[in-house]
Legacy VTK file of the C-alpha trace (Angstrom):
# vtk DataFile Version 3.0
C-alpha trace
ASCII
DATASET POLYDATA
POINTS 61 float
0.019 0.005 0.047
1.242 3.236 -0.824
2.436 5.728 1.627
-0.093 8.229 1.187
-3.044 5.812 1.356
-1.694 4.324 4.435
-1.534 7.838 5.838
-5.556 8.587 4.509
-6.509 5.388 6.595
-4.803 5.898 9.571
-6.474 9.362 9.877
-9.045 8.747 7.935
-9.090 11.630 5.628
-7.092 12.809 2.525
-4.951 16.264 3.415
-4.240 18.638 1.034
-1.137 18.167 -1.572
0.488 20.816 -0.324
0.449 19.164 3.287
1.620 15.517 1.758
4.598 17.424 0.236
5.547 18.985 3.263
5.017 15.430 5.243
7.193 13.818 2.565
10.110 16.082 2.608
10.714 16.449 6.274
10.470 12.395 6.307
12.913 12.317 3.772
14.981 14.542 5.773
14.694 13.372 9.025
15.815 9.452 7.349
18.576 10.950 5.966
19.951 12.638 9.164
19.199 8.953 11.015
20.884 6.970 8.320
24.338 9.471 8.611
23.739 8.500 12.430
23.182 12.127 13.803
20.709 13.236 16.381
17.228 13.684 14.691
15.916 15.790 16.867
18.912 17.900 17.405
18.811 18.684 13.050
15.091 19.276 13.011
15.500 21.961 16.217
18.529 23.245 14.224
16.436 23.861 10.982
13.822 25.184 12.776
16.426 27.769 13.516
17.707 28.147 9.996
20.553 26.320 10.444
19.734 22.826 8.720
21.994 19.953 9.089
23.440 18.814 5.792
25.070 15.743 5.031
28.463 15.418 4.470
30.816 15.379 1.346
30.952 12.313 -0.366
35.204 11.562 -0.450
36.366 12.270 -3.975
37.918 7.930 -5.368
LINES 1 62
61 0 1 2 3 4 5 6 7 8 9 10 11 12 13 14 15 16 17 18 19 20 21 22 23 24 25 26 27 28 29 30 31 32 33 34 35 36 37 38 39 40 41 42 43 44 45 46 47 48 49 50 51 52 53 54 55 56 57 58 59 60
């Protein structure tokens, strides 16, 4: 089942397209922060304060 459809079934309603885009942007940000082992709550706080966490540059081979 698609994540958006799951959300609809859990909450019993559809959200606007804009809200859905925002939700997925936040989920992607949190997922990336977690994959890099950074503190998710600190990254969210910093993003809200205007200093978003950035993934480190990949090492050039």
